[in-house]
PASEBA-1860 file (N, C-alpha, C; in nm, 3 decimals):
! residues 151
1> MNGRTDDL> 4.079/-2.917/-4.438/3.938/-2.891/-4.418/3.865/-3.025/-4.411 ~ 3.772/-3.034/-4.320/3.699/-3.160/-4.309/3.565/-3.152/-4.381 ~ 3.494/-3.265/-4.388/3.367/-3.272/-4.460/3.261/-3.180/-4.404 ~ 3.257/-3.168/-4.271/3.156/-3.083/-4.209/3.177/-2.937/-4.247 ~ 3.302/-2.892/-4.244/3.332/-2.754/-4.279/3.303/-2.729/-4.426 ~ 3.336/-2.827/-4.512/3.306/-2.813/-4.654/3.156/-2.800/-4.677 ~ 3.076/-2.883/-4.608/2.931/-2.878/-4.622/2.877/-2.745/-4.571 ~ 2.932/-2.697/-4.461/2.890/-2.569/-4.406/2.923/-2.456/-4.504
9> RTRHRWAY> 3.042/-2.459/-4.559/3.081/-2.355/-4.655/2.991/-2.360/-4.779 ~ 2.964/-2.480/-4.827/2.878/-2.495/-4.945/2.737/-2.445/-4.917 ~ 2.682/-2.484/-4.802/2.547/-2.437/-4.767/2.544/-2.286/-4.751 ~ 2.649/-2.232/-4.691/2.652/-2.086/-4.674/2.659/-2.017/-4.810 ~ 2.740/-2.069/-4.900/2.747/-2.009/-5.035/2.611/-2.012/-5.103 ~ 2.541/-2.125/-5.094/2.408/-2.135/-5.152/2.313/-2.036/-5.086 ~ 2.313/-2.034/-4.954/2.221/-1.947/-4.881/2.250/-1.801/-4.909 ~ 2.376/-1.763/-4.902/2.412/-1.623/-4.924/2.384/-1.585/-5.069
17> GLGLVLCI> 2.416/-1.674/-5.160/2.390/-1.647/-5.302/2.242/-1.632/-5.332 ~ 2.161/-1.725/-5.280/2.016/-1.715/-5.301/1.959/-1.589/-5.236 ~ 2.004/-1.560/-5.116/1.959/-1.438/-5.048/1.996/-1.314/-5.126 ~ 2.118/-1.313/-5.178/2.163/-1.199/-5.257/2.082/-1.185/-5.385 ~ 2.054/-1.297/-5.449/1.971/-1.294/-5.570/1.833/-1.236/-5.537 ~ 1.774/-1.280/-5.427/1.644/-1.226/-5.385/1.653/-1.077/-5.356 ~ 1.755/-1.038/-5.282/1.765/-0.899/-5.237/1.818/-0.804/-5.343 ~ 1.866/-0.857/-5.453/1.901/-0.773/-5.568/1.794/-0.787/-5.675
25> GTPALVAM> 1.744/-0.908/-5.691/1.645/-0.935/-5.795/1.512/-0.865/-5.774 ~ 1.462/-0.868/-5.652/1.334/-0.803/-5.625/1.341/-0.652/-5.647 ~ 1.441/-0.583/-5.590/1.450/-0.439/-5.619/1.472/-0.411/-5.768 ~ 1.546/-0.497/-5.836/1.567/-0.477/-5.980/1.435/-0.492/-6.056 ~ 1.355/-0.592/-6.019/1.225/-0.611/-6.082/1.134/-0.492/-6.054 ~ 1.130/-0.448/-5.930/1.049/-0.331/-5.895/1.096/-0.209/-5.972 ~ 1.227/-0.190/-5.981/1.282/-0.076/-6.055/1.244/-0.082/-6.203 ~ 1.252/-0.202/-6.261/1.214/-0.217/-6.402/1.067/-0.183/-6.423
33> LILSGQIP> 0.982/-0.228/-6.333/0.839/-0.199/-6.345/0.812/-0.049/-6.333 ~ 0.883/0.015/-6.242/0.864/0.159/-6.223/0.920/0.238/-6.341 ~ 1.045/0.208/-6.378/1.110/0.284/-6.486/1.046/0.262/-6.622 ~ 0.986/0.146/-6.643/0.918/0.119/-6.770/0.780/0.183/-6.777 ~ 0.732/0.232/-6.665/0.600/0.293/-6.662/0.488/0.195/-6.638 ~ 0.520/0.068/-6.619/0.417/-0.033/-6.592/0.343/-0.003/-6.462 ~ 0.415/0.055/-6.368/0.352/0.096/-6.242/0.372/0.247/-6.231 ~ 0.267/0.322/-6.261/0.280/0.468/-6.259/0.291/0.522/-6.116
41> PGSQAPVG> 0.354/0.638/-6.101/0.367/0.696/-5.967/0.233/0.746/-5.915 ~ 0.214/0.731/-5.787/0.094/0.782/-5.724/0.097/0.933/-5.717 ~ -0.019/0.993/-5.702/-0.026/1.139/-5.704/-0.063/1.200/-5.570 ~ -0.072/1.118/-5.466/-0.106/1.171/-5.335/0.010/1.253/-5.279 ~ -0.021/1.363/-5.216/0.083/1.444/-5.153/0.126/1.376/-5.023 ~ 0.256/1.370/-4.996/0.303/1.303/-4.874/0.286/1.391/-4.750 ~ 0.162/1.419/-4.721/0.128/1.494/-4.600/0.017/1.418/-4.527 ~ 0.001/1.447/-4.402/-0.105/1.383/-4.324/-0.089/1.234/-4.319
49> FYQDLGYL> -0.193/1.163/-4.362/-0.194/1.017/-4.357/-0.078/0.956/-4.434 ~ -0.049/1.007/-4.553/0.055/0.948/-4.637/0.195/0.974/-4.580 ~ 0.212/1.087/-4.515/0.338/1.112/-4.447/0.354/1.017/-4.329 ~ 0.247/1.000/-4.254/0.250/0.905/-4.142/0.277/0.762/-4.191 ~ 0.219/0.728/-4.305/0.243/0.597/-4.363/0.391/0.580/-4.400 ~ 0.451/0.685/-4.453/0.594/0.683/-4.484/0.678/0.663/-4.359 ~ 0.639/0.730/-4.251/0.710/0.711/-4.124/0.693/0.568/-4.073 ~ 0.572/0.515/-4.087/0.547/0.377/-4.046/0.633/0.281/-4.127
57> FTGLVFLA> 0.638/0.300/-4.258/0.720/0.214/-4.343/0.867/0.222/-4.304 ~ 0.914/0.344/-4.277/1.053/0.361/-4.234/1.079/0.285/-4.104 ~ 0.987/0.299/-4.011/1.001/0.228/-3.884/1.000/0.077/-3.903 ~ 0.915/0.027/-3.991/0.910/-0.117/-4.016/1.040/-0.169/-4.077 ~ 1.097/-0.092/-4.169/1.222/-0.134/-4.231/1.333/-0.138/-4.127 ~ 1.343/-0.036/-4.045/1.449/-0.036/-3.945/1.422/-0.134/-3.832 ~ 1.297/-0.161/-3.803/1.264/-0.266/-3.707/1.306/-0.403/-3.762 ~ 1.282/-0.425/-3.890/1.325/-0.550/-3.954/1.477/-0.563/-3.946
65> AAWVWWRS> 1.549/-0.455/-3.971/1.695/-0.458/-3.964/1.741/-0.487/-3.821 ~ 1.679/-0.424/-3.725/1.715/-0.449/-3.585/1.685/-0.592/-3.545 ~ 1.573/-0.645/-3.592/1.538/-0.783/-3.561/1.639/-0.881/-3.620 ~ 1.679/-0.858/-3.746/1.778/-0.945/-3.809/1.911/-0.936/-3.734 ~ 1.951/-0.818/-3.695/2.076/-0.800/-3.621/2.070/-0.878/-3.490 ~ 1.958/-0.863/-3.418/1.941/-0.936/-3.292/1.937/-1.087/-3.316 ~ 1.855/-1.129/-3.411/1.837/-1.272/-3.436/1.967/-1.337/-3.484 ~ 2.042/-1.268/-3.568/2.167/-1.327/-3.615/2.266/-1.342/-3.501
73> GQALRAFK> 2.265/-1.247/-3.408/2.350/-1.260/-3.290/2.312/-1.381/-3.206 ~ 2.181/-1.399/-3.187/2.132/-1.516/-3.114/2.169/-1.645/-3.186 ~ 2.151/-1.645/-3.317/2.181/-1.765/-3.396/2.329/-1.799/-3.390 ~ 2.414/-1.699/-3.400/2.558/-1.723/-3.394/2.600/-1.778/-3.258 ~ 2.538/-1.728/-3.151/2.570/-1.778/-3.016/2.523/-1.922/-2.998 ~ 2.411/-1.957/-3.057/2.355/-2.092/-3.041/2.414/-2.192/-3.140 ~ 2.486/-2.144/-3.237/2.532/-2.227/-3.348/2.620/-2.344/-3.305 ~ 2.716/-2.318/-3.219/2.811/-2.422/-3.179/2.743/-2.537/-3.105
81> ALPKEEQA> 2.637/-2.507/-3.032/2.568/-2.610/-2.953/2.483/-2.703/-3.038 ~ 2.456/-2.666/-3.162/2.375/-2.751/-3.250/2.450/-2.880/-3.284 ~ 2.377/-2.988/-3.303/2.443/-3.109/-3.353/2.509/-3.079/-3.488 ~ 2.624/-3.137/-3.509/2.703/-3.107/-3.629/2.625/-3.129/-3.759 ~ 2.539/-3.230/-3.760/2.464/-3.258/-3.883/2.354/-3.155/-3.910 ~ 2.320/-3.072/-3.814/2.216/-2.969/-3.831/2.272/-2.831/-3.860 ~ 2.402/-2.812/-3.844/2.460/-2.679/-3.856/2.448/-2.620/-3.996 ~ 2.476/-2.699/-4.097/2.470/-2.647/-4.234/2.327/-2.606/-4.271
89> AFVLRESL> 2.230/-2.687/-4.234/2.090/-2.653/-4.262/2.047/-2.529/-4.185 ~ 2.098/-2.513/-4.065/2.067/-2.397/-3.982/2.116/-2.269/-4.051 ~ 2.239/-2.272/-4.103/2.295/-2.156/-4.174/2.209/-2.122/-4.295 ~ 2.170/-2.223/-4.370/2.086/-2.201/-4.487/1.953/-2.138/-4.448 ~ 1.888/-2.195/-4.349/1.757/-2.146/-4.305/1.765/-2.003/-4.253 ~ 1.861/-1.975/-4.170/1.874/-1.841/-4.113/1.902/-1.736/-4.221 ~ 1.995/-1.766/-4.310/2.031/-1.669/-4.414/1.913/-1.638/-4.505 ~ 1.837/-1.740/-4.542/1.721/-1.717/-4.627/1.609/-1.644/-4.554
97> LYAAVFEA> 1.597/-1.670/-4.424/1.499/-1.597/-4.343/1.531/-1.448/-4.342 ~ 1.658/-1.415/-4.323/1.698/-1.274/-4.321/1.670/-1.208/-4.456 ~ 1.699/-1.278/-4.564/1.672/-1.223/-4.697/1.522/-1.197/-4.716 ~ 1.441/-1.291/-4.670/1.295/-1.274/-4.684/1.246/-1.154/-4.603 ~ 1.301/-1.134/-4.487/1.262/-1.019/-4.405/1.299/-0.888/-4.475 ~ 1.416/-0.884/-4.537/1.459/-0.761/-4.604/1.381/-0.733/-4.731 ~ 1.317/-0.834/-4.788/1.233/-0.815/-4.905/1.121/-0.716/-4.877 ~ 1.078/-0.709/-4.753/0.969/-0.617/-4.717/1.003/-0.473/-4.754
105> SSLLGLVY> 1.128/-0.435/-4.746/1.167/-0.298/-4.779/1.134/-0.264/-4.924 ~ 1.165/-0.354/-5.016/1.132/-0.330/-5.157/0.982/-0.321/-5.178 ~ 0.910/-0.409/-5.112/0.764/-0.410/-5.129/0.702/-0.284/-5.070 ~ 0.754/-0.237/-4.957/0.704/-0.112/-4.900/0.739/0.005/-4.991 ~ 0.855/0.001/-5.053/0.892/0.106/-5.148/0.799/0.108/-5.267 ~ 0.760/-0.009/-5.314/0.665/-0.017/-5.425/0.529/0.041/-5.385 ~ 0.483/0.006/-5.267/0.355/0.060/-5.219/0.363/0.211/-5.206 ~ 0.474/0.261/-5.152/0.489/0.406/-5.137/0.494/0.474/-5.274
113> WILVGSHA> 0.557/0.411/-5.371/0.560/0.464/-5.507/0.419/0.474/-5.564 ~ 0.341/0.369/-5.544/0.204/0.365/-5.596/0.119/0.475/-5.532 ~ 0.148/0.510/-5.408/0.069/0.611/-5.339/0.118/0.753/-5.364 ~ 0.248/0.779/-5.347/0.299/0.916/-5.350/0.419/0.935/-5.442 ~ 0.440/0.844/-5.535/0.561/0.845/-5.617/0.591/0.973/-5.690 ~ 0.492/1.043/-5.737/0.521/1.166/-5.812/0.566/1.279/-5.721 ~ 0.541/1.270/-5.590/0.581/1.374/-5.496/0.697/1.334/-5.407 ~ 0.718/1.207/-5.389/0.821/1.159/-5.295/0.896/1.040/-5.353
121> ARHAWGFI> 0.938/1.055/-5.476/1.005/0.944/-5.544/1.132/0.901/-5.472 ~ 1.207/0.997/-5.420/1.334/0.959/-5.354/1.310/0.874/-5.230 ~ 1.198/0.894/-5.163/1.168/0.812/-5.046/1.131/0.670/-5.088 ~ 1.050/0.660/-5.193/1.013/0.527/-5.243/1.138/0.452/-5.291 ~ 1.225/0.521/-5.363/1.349/0.458/-5.410/1.440/0.422/-5.294 ~ 1.436/0.501/-5.190/1.517/0.469/-5.071/1.479/0.335/-5.012 ~ 1.350/0.309/-5.001/1.305/0.179/-4.951/1.354/0.066/-5.042 ~ 1.345/0.089/-5.171/1.383/-0.015/-5.268/1.533/-0.045/-5.259
129> VLTPVLFA> 1.613/0.059/-5.252/1.759/0.042/-5.248/1.807/-0.018/-5.116 ~ 1.732/0.002/-5.010/1.774/-0.051/-4.879/1.778/-0.203/-4.874 ~ 1.701/-0.270/-4.957/1.696/-0.416/-4.951/1.834/-0.480/-4.967 ~ 1.906/-0.456/-5.077/2.038/-0.520/-5.088/2.140/-0.463/-4.990 ~ 2.126/-0.337/-4.956/2.220/-0.276/-4.860/2.209/-0.343/-4.724 ~ 2.087/-0.361/-4.677/2.067/-0.426/-4.547/2.115/-0.571/-4.549 ~ 2.088/-0.640/-4.659/2.134/-0.779/-4.670/2.286/-0.785/-4.661 ~ 2.354/-0.703/-4.739/2.500/-0.704/-4.741/2.558/-0.663/-4.606
137> ALVPRYAR> 2.491/-0.574/-4.537/2.545/-0.523/-4.410/2.517/-0.615/-4.291 ~ 2.404/-0.685/-4.292/2.363/-0.752/-4.169/2.359/-0.905/-4.173 ~ 2.361/-0.965/-4.289/2.357/-1.112/-4.294/2.499/-1.164/-4.271 ~ 2.515/-1.252/-4.173/2.650/-1.301/-4.140/2.715/-1.372/-4.259 ~ 2.840/-1.340/-4.280/2.919/-1.406/-4.382/2.977/-1.534/-4.324 ~ 3.041/-1.612/-4.408/3.092/-1.743/-4.366/3.191/-1.731/-4.249 ~ 3.276/-1.633/-4.253/3.377/-1.618/-4.147/3.313/-1.604/-4.009 ~ 3.199/-1.539/-4.001/3.132/-1.524/-3.871/3.074/-1.656/-3.823
145> WEKALEH> 3.021/-1.736/-3.914/2.969/-1.868/-3.875/3.084/-1.958/-3.830 ~ 3.194/-1.952/-3.904/3.311/-2.032/-3.870/3.368/-1.991/-3.734 ~ 3.373/-1.862/-3.710/3.423/-1.811/-3.582/3.330/-1.853/-3.467 ~ 3.201/-1.859/-3.495/3.105/-1.902/-3.392/3.131/-2.046/-3.347 ~ 3.186/-2.126/-3.435/3.220/-2.264/-3.398/3.337/-2.270/-3.301 ~ 3.423/-2.169/-3.306/3.542/-2.166/-3.220/3.511/-2.120/-3.079 ~ 3.408/-2.042/-3.063/3.379/-1.986/-2.929/3.284/-2.069/-2.851
END
């Protein structure tokens, strides 16, 4: 293994680890606030405006997932063309960007809980749980970055 690959692997471990901490930590914090009663459930019925808001939130979460999937594909294709000294920083930046985008799901789940939590708790929890799931499913692992260097 050469120095560049070691630096890339190290940066990826940092990026993936930090992203994972964000995408597990935020939902865990939100869950603790909800389960402790610090943030009580909202009492609005999920009909009309609030139902439409739930659909909007769902669309935003899946749009974020689609954007990350598209962007990561673009990033992987462009990766090999980057100067070698910029590749490790690129992996770090992209991975943390994806984690930040997925954080929106937890925050939307919290908002939905505050509005309709007593009537649609499973939907609010669904948004919260999607954060780490989307991160684990869509953020490229080291092997994909390494493979991008070969093509």
